[in-house]
N, C-alpha and C positions, 0 to 999 in steps of 0.2 A: 504494500500500500504506500502510495507516494505521500510524503509529508506536505502539509500545507505551507504557505509562505510564512516566513518569520517576521514578526512585528517587533521592531525595536522601539523601546520606550526610552526617551531621553532621561538621563540620570541627573541628580543634583550636580555632580561633577561637570557634566557636559554644559549645564546652564551657567555654572561659574566660569567656565572657559569662554562661553559666548559673551558674558559680561566683561570679562577681562579684555577680550578682543575688541569689544565696543569702546572701551576706555583706552585701548592700545597700550595696555600695561602687562609687562612680564615681570618675573622675579628681579631681573636686573634693574628695571625701573623703580621697584620698591626700594632697593638698596640706595639708588641715587636720590630718591625722594627723602628718605630718612637722613642720609648724609647731608644733603643740601639744607634741609630744615634745621638740623642740629647746628651746622656751621652758621647759618643765618641767625638762629636764636642766640647763640653764644655771642656773636658779634654785636647784636642789637641790645641784649640785656647786660652784657659784661663790659663793653667798651666805655671809656678808653682803656685799652690794655697796654701796659708798659713792659717792655723786655728789659728789665733791670739787670739781667745777666750781662748785657753789653754796656749799659750806661754806668752801672755800679757793681762790677763783678766782685763777688765774695763779701760784699758789705750789706746785702739785703736779699730778700727772697728773689729768685730768678725772674719771676713774673708777678706783676701786681695789676689789679684792675679796680677802677672806680665804680663802674656800673652806671645804669641809668638813674640810680637814686642819688648820685653825687650832687652835692649842693655847691654851685659855682658862685655863691654869694661871698663877698668879702667877710671873713670871720669877725672883723671889727664892727660890722653893722649888725645890730640885733633884730630879732623878729623876722618879718618878711621883707625887710629892707625898706628902701625909699619908695613911697607910693608912685605908681605910674612910671617905674623905671625897670630896666632889665639888668642882668648880671654884668658886672660884679656888684652892682648896687642893690640887687635883689636876687632871689633864687630863680627867677624866670628867664629863660633863654629865648630871645627874639619874641615871636608872637605867642609864646606861652603866657605872656603877660595878659593877653586877652582871653585865650581859649581855656586855660586852666582856671582862671577866675570865673569865667562864664559857666563852666561845668560845676564849679563849687557853688555858684549862685543858684544853679538849677537844684542842687541838693538842698539848699537853704530856702528855696522858694522865693528868692529875691528877683526883682525885675531888672532888666538891662536891655539896651538897644542892640539888636542883632539882625541884619538883613538876610542871613543864611538860615536854612532849615535847621532844626535843633538836634537831629539824631546824632551827629558826630559828637557834639558836646555832651549829650546824654551817655554816649558810650564811654567817653573820657571820664565821666562822673562815676562810672562803675569802679574804676581803679581807685578813685578818691574815696569812695564809700568803703572799699575793702581795706585800703592801706593808709588812709588818712590824707589830709591836704598837705602833701609834701612832694618833693621831686619824684620819688618813686611812684607815689600814688597817681599823679597826673600824667606820668609817662608810661604807665604799665600797659594800658589798652592800645595806644599807638604802637608800642613795641610788639605786642601780641599780633596785631593786624599786619604789621610790617614783616613779621616772621612768616605768617600764613601766606603772604603774597608770593613767596618763593616757590613752594610746592604748587600753588595755583598756576603760576606762570609756566612751570614745567609741564603740568597737565594740559594747559592750553596749547603750548607748543607741540605737544604730542598729538593733539587733535589736528593741528594745522598741517603738520608734515609727519609722515610715518618714519622719518629718519630720527633715531634716538639722539644722535649727536646734536641735532638742532634743539631738542628739549634740554639737553645737558647744558649747552651754551646759553640758552635763555635763562635757565635757573642760576647758573654761575654769574652771568652778567648782572642779573637782578639782585643777587645776594651781595655783590660787591659794588654796585652802582652807588655813587656818592649821594645823589639826590634822594633815592629811596632810603638809603642808610640814615641820612640826617632826618628825613621826615618821620622815620620809624622811631627815632630816639628823642623826639621832642613832642610836647603836647600840642601839636597843631592838627587841624582836622583833615588835611589833604590825604594822608595815607589810608584813612578809613574809606572814603569813596573810591579811591584808586583800587583797593583790594576788592571792594564790592563790584566794581566794573569788570575787573578781570574774572571774578567768579561768574558774573552774568555772561560774559563772552564764552567762558568754558561751558556753561550750561546750554547756551545757544548752539554751540558747535556739537555738543552731545545730542541735541535735538536734531540737528541736520544729519548727523551720522547714525542716528538710531535705526535699528533694523525691524522694530515692531511699532505698531500704532500706540501701544500702551507706553512705551518708553518715550516716544515722541511727545505724547500729551503731557506726561509728567515733567519732562525737561522744559517744555515751553511755559508751563505753569510756574515752575521754579525760576525760570528766566524772568518772567514778569514780576514775581515777588522780589527778586534780587534787584531788579531795576528800580522798583518802588523804594526799596531801602536805600539804594544809592542816591536817588533823587531827594530822599529825606535827609541825606548827609550833606550834599552840596549841589548847587544848581548847575555846575559845570558838567555834571554827569548827563545832562540832557543831550550832549553831543554823542555819548555812547548809545543812548536810547535811539537817536536818529540813525546812527550807523547800522544798528541791528535791523531797524525797519527797512532801510534802503537795501541792505544785503538780501533780506528775505523777499522783498518785492522783486528785486532783480532775478533771484532764483526762480520765483514763481512765474514771472513773465517768460523766461527762457525754458521753463518746465524742467529745471534741474532738481526742483523740489515739487512733489505732488502730494496733495492732501485728499483724504476722504472727507465727506461733509462734516462728520463729527470732529475730526482733528482740526479742520479749518475753523470751525466755530470756536473751539477751545483756544486755538492760536489767536484768533481775533480778540476774544475777551481777555486773554492773558496779556497781550501786548497793548491793549487800550485801557481796559478797566483797572487792572492791577497797578501798573505804574502810575497812571494818571490820577488814581485815587490818592496817591501821596502828594500830589501838587496842591489841592485845596486844603488838605487836612494837616500835613506836617508843618508847613510854615505858619498856619493860623495861630498856633500857640504862641510863636514868637511875635507875630504881628499884633495880637491882642495885647501883649504886654508892651510892645513898642509904642503903642498909642499913648501909654501912660508915662513912658520915660523918654521918648524921642524929643528933640528940640521942637519948638512950636512950628517951624517951617517944614518939618518932616512929619508932623503928626497927621494921621489919616482920619478922615471922618468915620464915624461909627457905621458899620455895615450890618444890615439885618442878617438873619440866618440864611436867607436866600440870596444875599448879595454876592457880587463878583469876587469871591475870595481868591480866585485863580489869578486875578490881575493885581492884587495887592502887592505881592513881592516885586513886580515890575515897577510899580509906582515908587516903592521905597528905594529900589536900586537906581531908578532914574533921578530921584531927588538927590 
């Protein structure tokens, strides 16, 4: 008697391999991700690092580190230093004078004038809540986001090109890039939206490269949520939002990407409703308080609940 056809049932292992292939990750990639993240984390949290073995051989520890919690204020100046001044006359480095104090005021419930959305300051406030209003507290979350940027950049590069060297180079350059290094070690808001934008690009490319409708739908929803968070951190991320829309429209016009009706509806809602929801809601908190603390020539008239909240940030910026 002839045996019937054999039916092969996909195993959990086979599904894991499919997921790894979708992310273009192999064991070697995991090693590189761990190594780059550790190097980036050490540099951002421990710097400045001094090789005393060369400067003072035999007279001190071979290596010393100040870390992000180092206070650059002149020791002869007490407290938080001179008001409205930066290091060495206070512990604030450059624009930390504004953003660290703004984050602290958020925790205290105090009003202040700020034309930017509040999310980045609220994220900085998490570190202050955990570790206190000091150099380490207000720099902790930017350093964390700056460290997370490196593996995200590696993963994004892996999606853009299948060549691993390109991903390694992207991760190494980002880890040692001077701008991202400084932004990650000071309590300024820029590194937070930068990291969120890179995450949004990664999720968007995972959406484009997805092999199932379920994966496509989840990735475009997560892309929309991440874009909304990025817009809630800084207005300049509108550029990234526009880039994603243009790329997707271009691919749809040339039929490089095709949707079924359900996926098309989810994509439309995800890239319109989710990110744009952040525009009228996120800044409103800041604008409501700005009307109380802004100079008279910048104060905005009261808007009803149905008023054009979307235009208020533009009025403040224009003023």
